[in-house]
C-alpha positions as CSV (number, residue, x, y, z in Angstrom):
1,M,117.4,85.6,113.0
2,A,114.9,84.6,116.0
3,T,115.6,85.9,119.3
4,T,114.8,83.4,122.0
5,S,111.7,85.1,123.1
6,V,110.4,85.0,119.5
7,G,111.2,81.4,119.1
8,G,108.7,80.5,121.6
9,D,106.4,82.6,120.0
10,V,107.0,80.7,116.8
11,E,106.3,77.2,118.5
12,A,103.1,78.3,119.8
13,T,102.0,79.9,116.6
14,R,102.9,77.0,114.5
15,A,100.7,75.0,117.1
16,D,97.7,77.6,116.9
17,I,98.0,77.3,113.4
18,E,98.3,73.6,112.9
19,E,95.2,73.5,115.8
20,T,93.2,75.7,113.7
21,L,93.9,74.7,109.9
22,G,94.6,71.1,110.7
23,F,98.3,71.6,109.4
24,V,100.4,74.6,108.7
25,P,100.1,75.0,105.0
26,G,103.5,75.9,102.9
27,F,102.2,79.5,102.4
28,W,102.7,80.1,106.1
29,E,106.2,79.2,106.0
30,L,107.2,82.9,106.6
31,N,110.5,83.6,108.6
32,D,109.7,83.4,112.2
33,E,109.2,87.2,113.1
34,D,106.8,87.4,110.1
35,L,105.0,84.5,111.3
36,V,104.4,85.4,114.5
37,N,103.2,88.8,113.7
38,E,100.7,87.9,111.0
39,W,99.1,85.0,112.4
40,P,96.9,86.6,114.9
41,N,95.6,89.3,112.3
42,F,94.7,86.5,109.7
43,K,93.2,84.3,112.4
44,R,91.2,87.3,114.0
45,H,89.8,88.4,110.6
46,A,89.5,84.7,108.8
47,F,87.7,82.9,112.0
48,E,86.6,84.9,114.5
49,E,83.8,87.1,115.3
50,T,84.3,91.1,113.9
51,A,81.9,93.9,113.1
52,I,81.8,92.5,109.6
53,P,79.9,88.8,109.2
54,P,82.1,86.5,107.8
55,K,80.2,85.5,104.8
56,Y,80.1,89.6,104.1
57,K,84.2,89.5,104.4
58,E,84.4,86.8,102.2
59,L,82.4,88.5,99.4
60,I,84.3,91.4,100.1
61,G,87.5,90.0,99.6
62,L,86.3,87.8,96.5
63,A,85.4,91.2,94.9
64,I,88.9,92.6,95.9
65,A,90.7,89.4,94.7
66,A,88.7,89.7,91.2
67,N,90.1,93.0,90.7
68,I,93.6,92.4,91.7
69,K,93.2,89.0,89.8
70,C,94.7,86.9,92.0
71,P,93.8,83.2,91.6
72,Y,94.8,82.2,95.3
73,C,92.7,85.0,96.8
74,Q,89.8,84.2,94.3
75,H,90.0,80.5,95.4
76,F,90.4,81.1,98.8
77,H,87.4,83.7,99.1
78,K,85.2,81.9,96.9
79,E,85.1,78.4,99.0
80,A,85.5,80.4,102.5
81,A,82.2,82.6,101.4
82,K,80.6,79.1,100.4
83,M,81.0,77.7,103.4
84,H,79.7,80.3,105.4
85,G,76.6,80.1,103.1
86,A,77.3,82.2,100.2
87,T,74.7,81.6,97.6
88,D,75.5,80.9,93.7
89,E,73.3,84.1,93.0
90,E,75.4,86.1,95.7
91,L,78.7,84.5,93.9
92,K,77.3,86.3,90.7
93,E,76.0,89.4,92.1
94,V,79.6,90.0,93.5
95,A,80.9,89.1,90.2
96,F,79.1,91.8,88.5
97,L,79.5,94.2,91.4
98,A,83.4,94.1,91.5
99,S,83.4,94.6,87.5
100,W,80.9,97.5,88.0
101,T,83.0,99.3,90.5
102,A,85.9,98.7,88.1
103,R,84.4,99.9,85.3
104,Y,82.9,103.2,86.7
105,S,86.3,104.1,88.3
106,A,87.9,103.8,84.8
107,V,84.8,105.9,83.3
108,I,85.4,108.6,86.0
109,H,89.2,108.8,85.7
110,G,89.2,108.7,82.0
111,M,87.1,111.8,81.9
112,D,89.3,113.1,84.7
113,Y,86.3,114.2,86.3
114,D,86.6,116.5,89.1
115,L,86.6,115.0,92.7
116,D,85.2,117.7,94.4
117,T,82.3,118.0,91.9
118,F,81.9,114.4,92.2
119,E,81.8,114.6,96.1
120,D,79.0,117.7,95.8
121,E,77.1,115.5,93.3
122,F,77.0,112.5,95.6
123,G,75.7,114.2,98.4
124,R,73.0,116.0,96.2
125,M,72.1,112.1,94.9
126,A,72.3,110.7,98.6
127,E,70.1,113.4,100.1
128,H,67.4,112.8,97.1
129,L,67.7,109.1,97.6
130,E,67.3,109.2,101.6
131,S,64.2,111.4,101.1
132,Q,62.8,108.8,98.8
133,M,63.6,105.8,101.1
134,G,61.5,107.4,104.2
135,G,61.8,105.2,107.0
136,D,63.7,102.3,105.5
137,D,66.3,100.5,107.2
């Protein structure tokens, strides 16, 4: 049950959601405390400027959604990525990369490959690749 101080925050939070989204979607019908705590983080990462540009955040979200097989997340992140300028080619590449990461994870886990060996080998590969890149940024 919400306390009086949380109650005020709840109304302000609902008003902010409505101002931001045009209405309060049903999936935001959380208990008062969760709504007040969850909305600011969602709003910040979904609608405000952060270290990762919006299109990249949505493409990352889409790759994750594909791996966890969440149709809600897939729809949200695909459409949001398109709103931020993602092209069909970028969406196709994200789909491939999502499968690629999961596939190699399965292969390496299936081999029960030693993590320390993998990290050492990656370090050696990175050194070689960086030396090949020269001044590439």
